[in-house]
C-alpha positions in Angstrom: -3.5 42.8 -23.2 -2.6 39.5 -22.2 0.3 38.5 -20.1 2.7 36.8 -22.6 2.7 40.4 -24.5 3.0 42.5 -21.1 6.3 40.1 -20.2 7.7 40.6 -23.5 7.5 44.2 -23.3 8.1 44.8 -19.7 10.0 41.9 -18.3 11.7 40.0 -20.9 13.6 43.0 -22.2 17.5 43.8 -22.4 16.9 46.4 -19.8 13.4 45.4 -17.8 11.0 48.3 -16.7 10.1 45.7 -13.8 11.4 42.7 -12.4 7.6 41.2 -12.1 4.6 41.8 -13.8 2.7 42.2 -10.6 4.9 45.3 -9.6 4.2 47.2 -12.7 1.8 50.0 -11.5 0.1 51.0 -14.6 -1.0 47.7 -15.5 -4.2 45.8 -14.5 -2.3 42.5 -14.5 -2.2 42.5 -10.9 -6.1 42.7 -10.7 -6.5 39.7 -13.4 -4.3 37.5 -11.0 -6.5 38.6 -8.0 -3.5 40.0 -6.5 -5.1 43.3 -5.2 -8.7 44.3 -5.5 -9.8 45.6 -8.8 -9.7 49.2 -8.6 -10.0 51.9 -11.4 -8.5 54.8 -9.3 -7.8 57.0 -12.4 -11.4 56.8 -13.7 -13.0 57.4 -10.1 -10.7 60.2 -9.8 -11.8 61.9 -13.3 -15.6 61.2 -11.9 -14.8 62.8 -8.5 -13.2 66.0 -10.3 -16.1 66.2 -12.8 -18.9 66.0 -10.0 -17.4 67.6 -7.1 -15.2 69.7 -8.3 -16.4 70.9 -11.8 -20.1 70.6 -10.8 -20.9 68.9 -14.1 -24.5 67.3 -14.2 -24.7 63.7 -13.7 -26.0 62.8 -17.0 -23.2 64.7 -18.6 -20.5 62.8 -16.8 -22.3 59.7 -17.4 -22.3 60.4 -21.1 -18.3 61.8 -21.3 -17.6 58.5 -19.5 -19.7 56.1 -21.4 -21.6 54.9 -18.2 -25.4 53.8 -18.4 -26.6 55.2 -15.1 -25.9 58.2 -12.7 -25.7 56.0 -9.8 -22.4 54.4 -11.1 -21.1 58.1 -10.6 -22.3 58.0 -7.0 -20.5 54.6 -6.3 -17.3 55.5 -8.1 -17.1 58.6 -5.9 -17.7 56.6 -2.8 -15.2 54.1 -3.5 -12.3 56.9 -4.3 -13.3 58.2 -0.8 -12.8 55.0 0.7 -9.5 54.1 -1.1 -8.5 57.6 -0.1 -9.2 56.9 3.5 -7.0 54.0 3.7 -4.1 55.7 1.6 -2.1 58.7 2.4 -0.4 58.8 -0.7 -3.9 58.6 -3.0 -5.3 61.5 -0.3 -2.3 63.8 -1.2 -2.5 63.0 -5.1 -6.5 63.8 -4.9 -5.6 66.9 -2.8 -2.9 68.2 -5.4 -5.1 67.6 -8.4 -8.1 69.5 -6.9 -5.3 72.4 -6.2 -4.2 72.3 -9.5 -7.6 71.6 -11.3 -10.1 74.0 -9.9 -10.2 78.1 -9.8 
């Protein structure tokens, strides 16, 4: 989506969802503007849960996430763990997901 579409559907409304596009938490728009580092936390979390908690084979994870090489799984998990180390809220979310999604 481009910025004009997002602005029209999030900001320029009778009852705006956000005051500024860069504050909309579910948008990649801030990363597009280089306001925040590009991170795909939901995808990284899915890869982590599939690999570390679900114990799925790396080649199956790559296929499910449409990745070309298994090293991308390891890199995503490493990036997630670094993000978790820096963000207590993200750490709590990760732990809640592990608790609810694993037996």
